[in-house]
C-alpha positions in Angstrom: 12.0 -10.5 -2.0 13.1 -14.1 -1.7 10.0 -16.0 -0.8 10.4 -18.4 2.1 8.7 -21.6 1.1 8.7 -24.3 3.7 10.4 -27.5 2.5 7.6 -29.7 3.6 5.2 -27.9 1.3 7.4 -28.7 -1.7 7.2 -32.4 -0.8 3.5 -32.2 -1.6 4.1 -31.1 -5.2 3.0 -34.3 -7.0 3.3 -34.8 -10.7 -0.1 -36.0 -12.1 -0.7 -37.7 -15.3 -1.8 -34.5 -16.9 1.4 -32.8 -15.8 3.4 -35.5 -17.4 1.4 -35.2 -20.6 1.8 -31.4 -20.6 5.5 -31.7 -19.9 5.9 -34.1 -22.8 5.1 -31.2 -25.1 8.0 -29.2 -23.7 11.0 -30.5 -25.6 14.1 -29.2 -27.3 17.2 -27.5 -26.0 17.5 -24.2 -24.1 16.0 -21.4 -26.1 17.8 -18.1 -26.5 15.2 -15.9 -24.7 15.9 -12.4 -26.1 14.4 -10.1 -28.6 14.8 -10.8 -32.3 17.8 -9.5 -34.2 16.0 -6.3 -35.4 15.4 -5.5 -31.7 11.7 -5.4 -32.0 9.8 -7.4 -29.4 6.4 -8.7 -30.8 3.4 -9.2 -28.6 0.5 -11.6 -29.0 -2.6 -10.9 -26.9 -4.6 -14.0 -25.9 -7.8 -12.8 -24.3 -9.1 -9.5 -25.6 -11.3 -8.3 -22.7 -10.7 -5.3 -20.6 -7.7 -6.8 -18.8 -6.1 -8.0 -21.9 -6.5 -4.6 -23.6 -5.1 -3.0 -20.5 -2.1 -5.3 -20.4 -1.5 -4.7 -24.1 -1.6 -0.9 -23.5 1.0 -1.2 -20.8 3.1 -3.4 -23.0 3.0 -1.0 -26.0 3.8 2.0 -23.6 7.1 0.6 -22.5 9.9 3.1 -23.5 12.7 0.6 -24.0 13.2 -0.2 -27.7 10.7 -1.1 -30.4 7.7 -3.2 -29.5 4.6 -4.0 -31.5 1.3 -6.0 -31.2 1.6 -8.8 -33.8 -1.4 -11.1 -33.1 -4.7 -11.4 -31.2 -6.8 -14.4 -30.1 -10.1 -14.7 -28.4 -13.3 -16.8 -28.6 -15.5 -13.8 -29.2 -15.2 -11.7 -32.3 -16.9 -8.6 -30.8 -14.5 -8.4 -27.9 -11.5 -8.8 -30.2 -12.8 -6.1 -32.5 -13.4 -3.7 -29.6 -9.9 -4.3 -28.2 -8.3 -4.0 -31.6 -10.0 -0.7 -32.4 -9.0 0.7 -29.0 -5.3 -0.3 -29.4 -5.0 0.7 -33.0 -6.5 4.2 -32.3 -4.1 4.7 -29.4 -0.9 3.2 -30.8 -1.2 3.3 -34.6 1.7 1.6 -36.3 2.6 -0.3 -33.2 -0.5 -2.4 -33.8 0.8 -4.5 -36.8 -1.4 -7.5 -37.0 -2.0 -8.1 -40.7 -4.3 -11.2 -40.8 -3.2 -12.4 -37.4 -6.5 -12.1 -35.6 -7.7 -15.6 -34.6 -10.9 -16.9 -33.1 -11.8 -20.1 -31.2 -10.6 -22.2 -28.4 -7.4 -23.1 -30.3 -6.8 -19.5 -31.4 -4.1 -19.1 -28.7 -1.9 -21.5 -30.6 -2.2 -19.6 -33.8 -1.3 -16.3 -32.0 1.7 -17.9 -30.3 2.9 -19.4 -33.5 3.3 -15.8 -34.9 6.0 -15.1 -32.2 9.7 -16.1 -31.9 11.7 -16.9 -28.8 12.2 -13.5 -27.1 8.8 -12.3 -27.9 5.9 -12.1 -25.4 2.4 -13.7 -25.3 -0.1 -12.0 -23.0 -2.4 -14.6 -21.4 -5.5 -12.8 -20.1 -8.3 -15.3 -20.6 -10.2 -16.6 -17.6 -7.8 -18.3 -15.2 -9.1 -21.9 -15.9 -7.3 -21.8 -19.3 -4.0 -20.6 -17.9 -2.1 -23.9 -17.6 -3.2 -25.0 -21.1 -2.0 -21.9 -22.8 1.1 -21.7 -20.6 2.1 -25.2 -21.7 2.1 -24.2 -25.3 4.0 -21.0 -24.7 6.8 -23.1 -22.9 6.9 -25.5 -25.9 7.4 -22.6 -28.2 9.9 -20.8 -25.9 8.2 -17.4 -25.9 8.1 -15.2 -22.9 4.8 -14.8 -21.0 2.8 -12.2 -19.1 -0.2 -13.9 -17.4 -3.0 -12.4 -15.3 -3.8 -13.5 -11.9 -5.0 -15.8 -10.4 -3.1 -18.4 -12.2 -4.9 -21.4 -10.7 -8.4 -22.1 -9.3 -8.0 -25.5 -7.5 -5.4 -28.1 -6.3 -4.8 -30.0 -9.5 -4.2 -26.8 -11.6 -1.9 -25.5 -8.8 0.3 -28.6 -8.8 0.3 -28.5 -12.6 1.4 -24.8 -12.7 4.2 -25.4 -10.2 5.6 -28.0 -12.5 5.2 -25.9 -15.6 6.8 -23.0 -13.7 9.9 -25.2 -13.2 10.0 -25.9 -16.9 9.9 -22.3 -17.8 12.8 -21.5 -15.4 14.8 -24.3 -17.0 14.2 -22.6 -20.4 15.2 -19.2 -19.1 11.8 -17.8 -20.0 10.9 -14.4 -18.6 7.4 -14.7 -17.1 5.5 -11.9 -15.4 2.3 -12.5 -13.3 -0.2 -9.7 -12.9 0.2 -9.2 -9.1 1.5 -5.7 -9.9 1.6 -4.5 -6.3 4.9 -6.3 -6.0 6.3 -3.8 -8.5 5.1 -0.7 -6.5 8.1 1.3 -5.4 6.4 2.7 -2.4 5.3 -0.7 -1.2 8.9 -1.9 -1.9 10.3 0.7 0.4 7.7 -0.2 3.1 8.7 -3.9 2.8 12.4 -3.0 3.3 11.5 -1.0 6.4 9.3 -3.7 7.9 12.0 -6.3 7.3 14.4 -3.9 9.0 12.2 -4.1 12.1 10.9 -0.5 12.1 7.5 -1.7 13.3 8.9 -4.5 15.4 7.8 -8.1 15.0 4.7 -8.5 12.9 1.7 -9.6 15.0 -1.3 -8.9 12.8 -2.1 -8.2 9.1 -5.5 -6.9 7.9 -6.8 -6.6 4.4 -10.2 -5.4 3.0 -12.0 -5.1 -0.3 -15.5 -4.0 0.5 -17.5 -2.3 -2.3 -20.4 -2.9 -4.6 -20.7 -5.8 -7.0 -17.7 -5.8 -9.5 -17.4 -6.7 -13.1 -19.0 -9.9 -14.3 -19.6 -11.3 -10.8 -23.3 -10.4 -11.1 -24.8 -12.9 -13.5 -28.5 -12.4 -14.6 -30.5 -15.4 -15.9 -29.5 -16.4 -19.4 -31.7 -15.3 -22.3 -33.5 -18.1 -24.2 -31.3 -19.6 -26.9 -28.0 -18.6 -25.2 -25.2 -21.0 -25.3 -24.4 -21.9 -21.7 -20.6 -22.2 -22.1 -20.2 -18.9 -24.0 -22.4 -17.2 -21.4 -20.3 -18.4 -18.5 -17.1 -17.3 -20.2 -18.5 -13.8 -20.7 -19.5 -13.8 -17.1 -16.4 -15.7 -15.8 -16.2 -14.0 -12.4 -19.5 -15.6 -11.5 -18.4 -19.2 -11.9 -15.9 -21.2 -9.8 -14.6 -23.4 -12.6 -13.5 -20.4 -14.7 -12.1 -18.0 -12.2 -12.4 -19.3 -8.6 -15.2 -16.8 -8.4 -15.1 -13.2 -7.1 -13.1 -14.3 -4.0 -10.1 -15.7 -6.0 -10.1 -13.0 -8.7 -10.6 -9.9 -6.6 -9.2 -10.6 -3.1 -5.9 -12.0 -4.2 -4.1 -8.6 -4.5 -4.7 -7.7 -0.8 -3.8 -11.2 0.3 -0.6 -11.1 -1.8 0.7 -7.7 -0.7 0.1 -8.7 3.0 2.0 -12.0 2.6 4.8 -10.0 0.9 5.2 -7.8 4.0 5.2 -10.9 6.2 7.7 -12.5 3.8 5.8 -15.8 4.2 2.6 -17.7 3.2 -0.1 -18.8 5.7 -0.5 -22.5 6.4 -4.2 -22.6 7.3 -7.5 -20.7 7.0 -10.8 -20.6 8.9 -13.6 -18.6 7.3 -17.2 -17.7 7.1 -19.3 -16.0 4.4 -22.8 -15.7 3.2 -25.2 -14.9 0.3 -27.9 -12.4 1.0 -28.9 -9.9 -1.6 -28.2 -11.6 -4.9 -31.7 -11.1 -6.4 -32.1 -13.2 -9.5 -28.4 -13.5 -10.2 -27.4 -17.1 -11.0 -23.6 -16.7 -10.1 -21.9 -18.9 -7.4 -20.5 -16.1 -5.3 -21.1 -15.0 -1.7 -21.9 -11.4 -0.9 -19.4 -11.3 2.0 -16.3 -13.3 3.1 -14.4 -13.2 6.4 -11.1 -15.2 6.6 -8.7 -15.8 9.5 -5.3 -16.9 8.0 -2.6 -18.3 10.3 1.1 -18.3 9.5 3.5 -20.9 10.9 4.6 -18.7 13.7 1.0 -18.0 14.8 0.7 -14.6 13.3 -2.8 -13.9 12.0 -4.0 -12.2 8.8 -7.6 -11.1 8.7 -9.4 -10.7 5.4 -12.8 -9.1 4.8 -14.5 -9.0 1.4 -18.0 -7.7 0.6 -19.9 -6.8 -2.6 -23.1 -5.3 -1.2 -24.1 -1.9 -2.5 -24.8 1.1 -0.3 -22.6 -0.1 2.6 -19.4 1.3 4.1 -16.6 0.8 1.6 -13.0 0.0 2.4 -10.2 -1.1 0.0 -6.9 -1.2 2.0 -4.3 -3.4 3.8 -2.5 -2.8 7.1 0.3 -4.3 9.1 0.7 -4.2 12.9 3.9 -4.9 14.9 5.3 -4.7 18.4 6.7 -1.2 17.8 4.0 0.3 15.6 2.0 -0.2 12.4 1.9 0.5 8.7 -0.5 1.2 6.0 0.3 -1.0 3.0 -2.4 0.4 0.7 -5.1 3.0 1.3 -7.6 3.0 -1.6 -7.6 0.6 -4.5 -4.2 -0.7 -5.7 -2.6 2.6 -6.7 -1.3 4.8 -5.3 -0.5 2.9 -2.2 0.3 6.0 0.0 2.4 3.7 2.2 3.1 5.0 5.7 4.5 3.9 9.1 3.2 4.9 12.5 4.6 4.7 16.0 1.2 3.6 17.3 -1.8 1.7 15.9 -4.4 4.5 15.4 -3.0 5.9 12.1 -3.1 9.4 13.4 -0.9 12.3 12.2 0.9 12.7 15.5 2.2 9.1 15.3 3.4 9.3 11.7 7.0 8.1 11.6 7.5 7.7 7.8 5.5 8.2 4.6 6.3 7.8 1.0 6.5 11.4 -0.2 7.3 11.0 -3.9 5.2 10.4 -7.0 4.1 6.8 -7.4 4.6 5.4 -10.9 1.8 3.1 -11.9 2.6 -0.5 -10.8 0.6 -1.7 -13.8 3.2 0.0 -16.0 6.2 -0.8 -13.8 5.6 -4.6 -14.0 5.8 -4.3 -17.8 8.8 -2.0 -17.7 10.6 -4.6 -15.6 9.5 -7.5 -17.7 10.8 -6.0 -21.0 14.0 -4.8 -19.4 14.6 -8.4 -18.2 14.1 -9.7 -21.7 16.4 -7.2 -23.3 19.2 -7.7 -20.8 18.6 -11.4 -20.2 18.0 -10.9 -16.5 16.3 -13.6 -14.5 12.6 -12.8 -14.2 10.1 -15.5 -13.4 7.1 -15.0 -11.1 5.3 -18.2 -11.7 6.1 -19.9 -8.4 5.1 -16.8 -6.4 2.0 -16.4 -8.5 0.8 -20.0 -7.9 1.5 -19.6 -4.2 -0.6 -16.5 -4.0 -3.3 -18.2 -6.0 -3.3 -21.3 -3.8 -3.4 -19.2 -0.6 -6.5 -17.5 -2.1 -8.0 -20.9 -3.0 -7.4 -22.0 0.6 -9.4 -19.1 2.0 -12.2 -19.6 -0.5 -12.5 -23.4 0.3 -12.6 -22.6 4.1 -15.4 -20.1 3.5 -17.4 -22.3 1.2 -17.2 -25.4 3.2 -17.2 -24.0 6.7 -14.1 -26.1 7.6 -10.5 -25.3 8.5 -8.4 -25.8 5.4 -4.6 -26.1 5.4 -2.2 -25.0 2.6 -1.3 -28.7 2.0 -5.0 -29.8 1.9 -5.8 -27.1 -0.7 -2.8 -28.1 -2.7 -3.3 -31.8 -2.6 -7.2 -31.9 -3.1 -7.9 -34.1 -6.0 -11.1 -32.3 -7.3 -10.6 -30.4 -10.5 -13.4 -28.1 -11.6 -12.9 -28.6 -15.3 -10.9 -31.8 -16.0 -11.8 -31.9 -19.7 -10.9 -28.3 -20.4 -9.0 -29.1 -23.5 -12.0 -30.7 -25.1 -14.2 -27.6 -24.9 -15.7 -26.3 -28.2 -17.6 -23.2 -29.1 -21.3 -23.9 -29.0 -20.6 -27.1 -27.0 -21.6 -27.9 -23.4 -20.1 -26.3 -20.3 -18.4 -28.3 -17.5 -21.0 -26.7 -15.2 -24.7 -27.3 -16.1 -27.6 -25.3 -14.8 -30.6 -27.1 -13.2 -34.1 -27.2 -14.6 -34.8 -23.8 -13.1 -31.7 -22.2 -14.7 -29.8 -22.0 -11.4 -26.3 -23.2 -10.4 -25.3 -24.7 -7.2 -24.0 -22.3 -4.5 -21.8 -23.0 -1.5 -23.7 -24.1 1.6 -21.2 -24.3 4.5 -22.0 -27.1 7.0 -24.3 -29.1 4.7 -21.3 -31.1 3.4 -17.7 -30.9 4.4 -16.8 -31.0 0.7 -19.8 -29.1 -0.6 -17.8 -26.9 -2.9 -16.1 -29.9 -4.6 -18.9 -32.5 -4.5 -21.6 -30.2 -5.8 -20.1 -27.1 -7.4 -17.6 -29.0 -9.5 
């Protein structure tokens, strides 16, 4: 898919002082982005939690020439140890680290330094750190796989747009963990929608409604716990680290719907609320409802909920003037993509269905990345990854503030959740401090037009 990006939006990409500082690091001539002469692609894992371990598993499972894990970096020794043991037990000699296990906030540099141009660094730390680590990867000329979302606010989005351009100039291969774009069933559905099989798209609907997920539930800290380290372990609960549960979990459904539309929405209106959090000190709502509007007036409706013992739904749908489509049915894979002549999704109206096995899109995104490296094929998903992240930020802002928020407003908002990110140290203070009762500020729509940014930042 060639993303349609309105030219006026590009005019809003401003280079901040931090972007200039980051770009100054990126020097030197065009690097030769291909595997080393012995044909072995080395991998460095930065961020050794569940997602990082999963990404490394997919990387080492690629059946396209020799590949090995050469370095690991994290701020927590226990997570690194758990990840290492799991990967070593599964892949044996493909895990060839030696002494290349690094800890601390600067550990990512040491891990990337192990690599050569043509190798790959996996960036799966909380999204707040993405631009910092990506900057160093560009300086070193190594290929990148980064998890989504890639930004959490306007300043980091503008910064990542600029860094993405630098990575293209250096012919880097960069994958972003929006793996649904690599799903072959969804790809066929996209082609059919673009061919007009359901007519003109009029409505898109997406849902992720289930119980609390991952580290989004955050119980009070135990006495003596370092606040920064606690927040990093529970990063889904804090806006500065991840954009919260909204940005981290709802982005996939948003992205796959925008893919089918072949465009990005220009504004969002939303609501949400916090009802059953108990003693959790996170900053998330329990439910979100967003109305996105595209430039042609088409609507995309998003519903997210993390309340247990309720009706669950994890799916995306498209409706057109000639019929409808199921983009995804349950979770991210398999999609079970289908087209119907009506809008009730009944068997009698079934016009097309993907009827072959669906390879895992998590594996396909890695197969495609490594193939691009070995054949020197263009492969850079940064711009699309930032766009998806920014559209998600736009919906979150609309819900948390109770205001209509446009794409350009989200992009150009000057508040940055963690402006001194590069100064963080283990055992040091967090950018977000709890109050005297151990609680953190939560969104209060209507209290202030800029509540999320005046208080939560």
